N, C-alpha and C positions, 0 to 999 in steps of 0.2 A: 912979123906978124904970125905965122905958121905957127910959131912957137908959143908963144902966147896964150894961143888957145887951147891948144893940146895941154899946156899946164892946167890951167884954167879948168878944165874938163877932168884933170887928176884930181885936183882941189875938191870938187864937188863928189867925187867915185867915192873918197874919203871922209867927208863930212859928217857920215855918219856915225864913224867911229869917237867924232870927237864931240856932238851933242851932248853926250850924257856928263862931259866933265864940265859944259857950260863954259869953255875958254875960247876964244878966239887965237887963232895959231895964225902967225902973219909969216907968212913963207916968204922970204925972200927969193929973188930970183938972180940966182948963179948969171954969171957973164957968160956967155957964151958966144964960140967965135961964127960971126957972120960967116954964113956961107949964104950965098947965092943960090936964092932957089927960083924957080918959076912959079907962079902965084897958081900953075895949073898943075905944078908936082903935089903929088900927096907924100906922107911920109909913109912910110912901109909900116908892116905891122911889127918887125924886129926895133925899129926905131921906137916905134911906142913902147912896147916891155924896159927898152934900156930904162926911157926917160921915166917912166915906171917904177924902175926899180931904184933909181935914183933916189925918187922923190921917196918910196920907201923908208931908204937908208935915213935918209935925211929926219922923218918923222922917230923913229928910232933914236936914232943920237938925243934928238930933243927932247923924247920923253926920259931918257935918261939924266940927261941936263937936269931936269926936274926934279927927278927922286934924290938926286944928290944933293940941289937945295934945299929940300924937304928934310933931309938927315941932319943937313948943318944946323939946320933952323931946331929942329929937336934937341940937338945936342949943346945946343947954346940956352935952350929953355933951365932954370932953375928944379932941380927935385926934389923932393922929402926920402933922405933916405930913412931907411929900415932899420931897423933898431936889431942886433944878432937877438937871436932866443939865450939869454944866463942858461934857463935849465929845463932840461928835455923834457918831451912828454911823457916815456914810461919815469920820470923821475916823480913827476905830478901827480900820476897814479898811484903810485908806491907809498908817496906820504899820504893819497887821501885813504887808501886802505889803513897805514898804520893807525891815522887818526881814529878811524871808524872802529877799528878794532881796540884802538885805545880806551875808546867811549864806551865800546861793550863792558872791557873790564871794569872801566872804571865803575859803571852804573850797576856792576854784578856785585862789584863789592859795597857801595850805594845802599842795594836791597835784598843783602846777604841776607838768609834766613833760613833754621832747620826744622823738620817736620819729623816729630818722633811720636808713634806708633807703638804702645806696650801693650802686650798680654798680660794681664793681673791671674796669679796664681788663684786656681779655685777646689773644692774639697768639697764634695760632697758627707753629710752627717746624717748618721739615719737613726731614728728610735723605737726603739719595742719596747713601749708599758717601760720606759727610762721615768725615776722619781728624782722629786725635787723638792725643794722646800721654798717657800715663801715666809719673809718676817720680817716684820721690821726693829729687830735687834741687830742694831750692825756688828757687833761681835760674831755673829755665826756667818758672816758672811756670804746668805741666802740673798734669792732674789726679793727686791723692793717690791712693796706693794701698797697700794690705796683701798679702801673701801668706800664706791658710792650705795647710798641707798636713795629711791626714790618710791614715793606712792601716788596711786593715781584711784580714779573712782568711774565705774562704767554704769549708765543705767540701759539693760534692756527689757525690752516690752514682749511680752509671751503671752498666750492665752491660758486663764488657766480652767481645767476640766474639773477638779474635786470641791467641792462643798458640803456646807456643815453650822447648825448654831453653835453661836457663840456668845461667850458672855468672859471678855478677857481684859484684864485692867492694863493702861499703859505704862511702860516701866523704863526707867533712866538711871544716871548718877547726879550727884551734887557734890560739889565741895563747900564744907563749911569753914566760916570763919572767925575765928574769936580776936575783938579786939578791945572787949572789955575789961578783961585782965589779965595779970601776969599768971593769973593759975590757970589751973585745967577747968574745961566745961565738960560735963557727962551730957552727951544727948542720946536719949533709951529709943530703943524698937518702940515703932509706932506713936512718936511723935511727929505732928501734923505741921507740914509746912504749907505756905502758900506763895503762888507767883504773885507779877504784879497785877495780872487780871483777876485776881481771887480766886482760882482754881486752887485743890485740894491735895495734897497727897502724903503719904505717910514715908517712914522710916521704915526700912527692912530690917536693919541692925541696930544695934546700940555701938557707937563709937564714943571716943572723947577727945576734943580736941585740945591741944596744947593751948599755954598761957602765950601772951604776946612777946615780944623781945622790942629792946630798944636800941636802935643802930646808927650812931650820930644821931641823938636825939630824937629819931624815927619810928615810929611805933610798924615792927614787922609781927603781923596776925599769925597767931600759930594756925595750922588748917587740918582738916580731916575729911578722905570721902567715905560717902556713905552711898549706899544703893535707893532709891526710892521708887512706890509705886502710886499710880494715879488713884484717888479715893473712891473712885467709878470705874468699871470699866466703860469700852466708847471709844471711838477712833478721836472724838473731840479733846483728847487727853497727848492726843501724838504732839509733837512740836518740840520747839525749842526754846520756852521762855528764857531772860537770862538770869532773873535774882529771883531769891527765895527767901522768906522769911519764916521765921518759928513763929507759929501762933499763939501761942503759952505766953510767949513774951512782948504779945504785944500790950500796949501803953507801960513798960516799963524803959530803963536805960540799956535794958540789954537787948531790945528790939531792932534797934539800928548799928549797933555793936557786934551781933555775934549773929550771923546772916549766911547765907547760902548763892552758890554762884553754878550755873548749869553744866558738866565737865561732859558728860554724852547724853543727845537728845531723846526724848523720851517716844517710844516707840511701840508697837505691838497691840494698841489699845483696838478694841472691836467688839462689836455686839450685834446680836440678829445671824442672820445668813450673812456668810461670807466664802470668799472662793482661797484657796489656799495650794501652796506646791503639793504636788505629790512627787515620788522618786522621778519617774518620767521626765516632769519640770526641772527637776534638782539636776537632771545627767546632761540635759539640754542647757542650762546654764554652765555647769562644769565644762561641758566642752567648748564653751564662749570663752570662758574664763583664761583656760588652756591653750588656748588659740590666739585669735585674733586679740584679745586683750593684752595677752602675754607679748604677744610680738609688739605690738604697738609701745608698751611699755618698754620694750628692750629696744627697740629705734628710738626712743627718747635718749635713754640712757647713751648708747651708741653715741647722739649728736651730743653730747656735754661729756664726753672722754677729749680730757686735756692733750697737748701735744707732747710726746716722749713717754705716752702712756699704753699699754693693746689692750681690748678686752677680746678675749676669745667669749666664742658661743656658748660654751657649756660654764664659764667661770661666774655663774651667779646660781642664787637662789630664788624661787619665787613661791609665795604665800597669797593666798585670799581667803575672803569670807561675805558670805552672802549676807546683805544687811539685815537683823533681827526675825522675827516671823513675821512671814509675807501672807499677809492678809488683806484681801480686796472685798471693796462691795461688788465690786463688774467682773467678768472673766477676764478683761483683759486688765495687764497690772505691770506695774514697771519694776523690773526687779533691780535692783542696786549692789554691782559686786566693787569691793574693794581690796584692790593689789597691792601687793609691797614686792619689788625688786629689790634684792643686794646685789651687786657686781663687784667682783674681786680683778682692780687693774694693776697690771705687772708692766714696771719700768722696763723699758726696752733695752735701756744701754745695760740694766743690772742681768735681766734675762740674758741675754749675746754674752756679757763676762762668766756668767755661769756656766752655759753650752759650751762657750772656748774650755772653759777650767776640768770640765768635767770629759770632752771630746777629744781638746788638744794640751793635754797636762803636759808635755815637751817645749811647748811655744810660749819663750818668755820675753819680756825687755820690750824694744821698740819693735821689734816684728809683731807682740801683742797687740800691741797698740795697732798696728796696721790693719786688721782683721775686722771685719764685719759681715753681718749675715741681714741685707736687705728684703728679705722674704719671710719672715717671723709668722707671718700668719698661715703660711704652707702647715705649719705642725698644729696640731689637735691636741685641745685643754681637756683634762677632768681632775676632779676631785678625789685622793686620794681613799678619803672615808663619805661613803657615798649619804651617810647622812649629815654631812657638813654643813651646820649652823654658822651663817653669815653674819654677822652685827658689828658695832661700831668698837666691841671688848675684845674681839678677836684677833690675838697677836702672831700668830705663825699658823700656814696651812700647808701642808701638803700635797701635792699634786703630781700627775702625770702627763707624761707629754710623749706622741705617738708621728710619726711622718717621717719627712729627710726634708733638711735645709741645707743652701748651698753657702758655705764659710767663701767668703771673698777678702782677696786681699787688695790693702788701698795703699800703694806707695807714696811717699808725701811728695808731691809735684816739684813745688818748690824747693825743698831740699834737694830733690837731684837736678832742677837746672843751675843752681849755684856751684855744685861739684862739675856740671859739664861746662863753664864757660871758657870759651877760650883752648879748649883742649884740644889734641889732633882727635881727628875721629876717628881712627883705629883705635885709639883708647876709651872710644864711650861704649862698649859693649863689656870690657871689664867692669867699670864704675856698674852696671847695671846686675852684673853676677855676685856683686857683692850684696845687692838687696834679694833676701829671698822669695819676696813677692813677688818679683818680675819673671813668668816663664816664656817670655821673648819680647824682642824688638825690633823695629823695621824701622832705620833712620834717613832721610833723604835731606842732603843741606842743597840750596841754591846759593850762587849759581854750580853746577857739578865739578868746577875747575878747583871750588874751595875744599882746602887738607883740613881746616879748622874750623872749630863750632865758634858763633859769633860772640864776642865782648860782650855785646848788649844784652839782658838776660832778658827783655823785651821783646827780640829776635827770635827767641827759643819757645816752638809749639809743643807742649806734652799731652799727648791726649791715650787717657784709658780706654780699652773694652777687655 
């Protein structure tokens, strides 16, 4: 009984180690040689230690048996076998790098392009009173030109200071027509005319009106111009009546067949105290005509210059006149100014060709076609003859040019592109050297490793500067 009690005590002491595993361990009791022990005897300390060591050894052996059993179970459980890697990690990385580089190279070829900046050749041309000729004769190979004539009128109100008593008849001119016969009709000076309102006038001189002609069975009347004056003085005769009839032909067949039409208005009629222009007033009107009125007419002509032509500031003549005798019943009077501006328009291309012919005589062929002068307005124009008359009958005009212009070579971009297609990049400059209008060039190819110009002309960009 004493042995069993000791073993129970040992088991309880080691129960703390077994609790976490939550297993009950049956500890078999080994047969022990019976010994006669007296109830009063107590086991010595040494015997207790021996018994404890035996129990510890037994537990260790039991633990090893359990671990062995678990190992056998794990070995008997089926496992998924891992496949061995066929390609190594370094190989995969290398492959990825190759793919990326290949993509960059292929993309570079796909987006291939070339940008070329060309510096054009320039040459300064300077003139000091250089003479040219503008002509409408093609055989002269001079500068082509056109003449534009415009007229305008302006009324300027001024205060007149000079006055006097007058008795002046109105004057004007009439065109007389002959539809009466094919023979001429003579109208002597002093013949009376009447307008549609019954006012009377007299012819100032004798005229002969030619007979009419038949053209396509239609009567074309003969005509002659005659000056007339009002029968009486006074401003009442000033005006613009349309129709005139010869008073002596009244109640005859000639009355409606020989008649007159107003050519110029009747002006200047006055009587009594009137105000008139003196030299000071005339100087004021002259100043207005030569400044604001003239400038307005120039702007009007400039707005009408057609494309391809140039109008220089001094390439025109300006004429003006003050309408009739200015007589007014009041000091304040409206003075009418009538002006006419005749402008010479030079054809720009023809002018450039003449400048190049004069200043660059050794330049010929395709090179000559490349040269342009973008700023012709930097030159100044003046007539060689200071009294030059400009009208529709003029066929040639000598003139002088002063100033400087920049001649610029403009190479044919499209032709250059066709020459550059697919060539080796080091050959580009040799092609540019063949064009005398190219002073320099910068070539940039994308991607940088490309050694040839693209085969697609749309991928070749050329810029001139």
